[in-house]
N, C-alpha and C positions, 0 to 999 in steps of 0.2 A: 755421817749416818752409820749406825751400827748395823751390819748385815747378819743374817742368820748364820751364814757360813763362818762367822767369827766366834759364835758361841755354841754352835750345835755339837751334839755328840755324834761322832762319825762311826764309832763301833756300836752299831745298833743291834740290840737283842730283838730277834723276830720269833714269832710263833707260827705254827702250822694250824690251819683250821680244823684238821682232823685230830689234833692233840687233845687228850682228855683235860678236863678242868683241873684235875689233881696235878697232872704233870706240868701244866702251865703255871699254876700257883707255886709249885716247887721251884721253877725257873725264876719267877719274879722274886721269890724270897731269897734265893741263892745270890741273885744279882743286886739285891736291895733296891728294886725299882717297883713302882706301883702299876705299871702298864707297859705294853709293847705293841708294835704294829703286827698285824697278822698278814703273812705273805703266802700266796699260792703260786708256786713257780717263781716268777719275777714280778708278779703283780700284787700290789697291796690291796687287800680285800676288806680290811677292817682294822679296828684297834680294840685290844682286849685289856681290861683292867680289873683290879680286885673289886671295884664298885660294880662292874658288870656281873661278876659272880654273885654278889649279894643280891642284886636286883633279880637275877635269874632264879636263884633259890627261893626268893620271896614269892615268885609267881609260879613255882613248880610244886605240885603236890608232894608231900612227904610220903615215905613208905612206912607202913605199920611195922613196929618192932616185933609184934607177935602175930602169927598167922591167925586167920579167922578160925573159930572153933565151934564145936557143937555144944549142946546143953551139958554134956559130961566133961567139958573142958578139953576134949580131944580135938586135934587139928582136923578140920573138915576137909574131905576129899575135894579135889578140884572139880570133879564132875558134880558133886553135891552143890558146890557154890555156883556152878553154871546153871543148875536147875533153879536155885534160889533167885538168880538174876533174871531168869526167864519169867518166873512167877511174879516177882516184885517190881520189875522194871527199873526205872532210873532211881527210885528210892533206895533200892538195894545198894547201888554204888555210892550213893551219898552216905549211907550208914557205914559201908565198908571202909571208906576213906576218912571218916570223921575222926578216927584216932590216929591221924597221920604221924603222931609222935611229937618230937621236940620242935620248938620254933626255929626260925631261920638261923639265929645267932648260935644256938646250941648245936644245930646240925653242921654249921660251918666249922666249928671248933672241934666237934667230936664226931668225925665222919665215920668212925668205925662202929658206931652204936646201931645204926639202922641195918636192916636186913640187906638192903641194896645201898651201895655207896654212890650217892648222886654225883659226887665229884669225879668218880671213875666211869660212871655210866653216860655222862654227857660230854660233848666236845666244845672246843673253843668257838667253832663256827656257830654253835647254837646260842652262845651267850654274848659274843662280841658285838661291838657297835659298828655299824656299817657307814656311819656318818664320819667323813674324813675332813680334816682341816689341813690343807697342804699349801706350801709356798715354795718358790724357787730359792736356791741358796743365796742369791743376791738381793732377796727381799728385805725390806726394812724391819728390824726387830720390833719397832713400835707397831707396825701394821699387824704383825703376828700376835703381839700382846693384846691389841684391840680385838682381834678375831677370837682369841681365847676367852676374853671377857664376855664377848657377845654370845658365843656359843656354849659357854660354861665348860670348855675343853681344858684338860690339864696338860695337853701337849699338842704340838703341831708337827706334822711330817715335813721334811725338807726333801724335795724331789727334783731331779734333773730329767725333765721329760717324764717318762714313766718309771724311771729308776729311782729307788729310795737311796738317798745319799747321807741322810742324817735325821736327827730328831731334836727338837727343842722343847724342854719341859717348862712348867711354871717356875720350877726352881732355878733353871738357867736364866730366865727373865729376872727373877728376884735377885740373883747373884750379880747380874749386869747392872741393875739399879743400885745395889749396895756398893758396887765398885765404881759408880758414877760413869759407866760406859754409855749410858743413854742420855747423858747430859748434852744439851745443845750449846754450840759455841755462841758467845756474845762478845762483840768487839766494842771496846771503849776507846774512843779516840781523844787525843789531847793535842791541841794546836801548839806549834813551835813558833817562837818569835826569833826571826833572823833579819839581818839587813835593816837595822834601825827600827825594829819593832814591827815590821811587816810580817803578816802571817803567810807562811809558805808550807804547804803540805800538812799532813797529819801523821802523828806517830800513834801507834795503837798497841794494845795488848789484848790477848785473847783470854777472856774469862769464861767460866762455865756456870750455867744455872740449871737447876733441876726442872 
């Protein structure tokens, strides 16, 4: 049986929940990874990935690139906008945010365009996933692979009690399969003839099947 401790990454990159999305993405890019556990003190509180950022931005209103202005095109004073909000009610805010700017993909790649940089304004704790898939280091890699498929997770955490000791990604599982580390042993026995043709014992060889 292939255990998680045999294929896990022990030098785990971790993130802090108070870290900005921009700083977290910089770390992921520098380490060439797509996600990392989020640790508060010594406790794992979530998992953060680039996918989480995209989903977060997709559900977060954008910021207008140009301030609201009056009929002459001059920026409207904040007090004036507050008055307008009082008079028009909710409809005012709908109109105000209707020109939220670029779509998610554009904002993700061109973060300096908006008046407020959403990646710098929000934290890892706001976007991370709190659903954790964790196993002990002695767990069967097949069980971890099944859990990843069932939960659509791209990685599982390897924990010893409450302590994070490693991480296994979908790539680690794929690499183990490619190297036939997940193969199950199959024994093929052949009878030996000794003492006048009587069969005594069996000799065997260990094959592997996928």
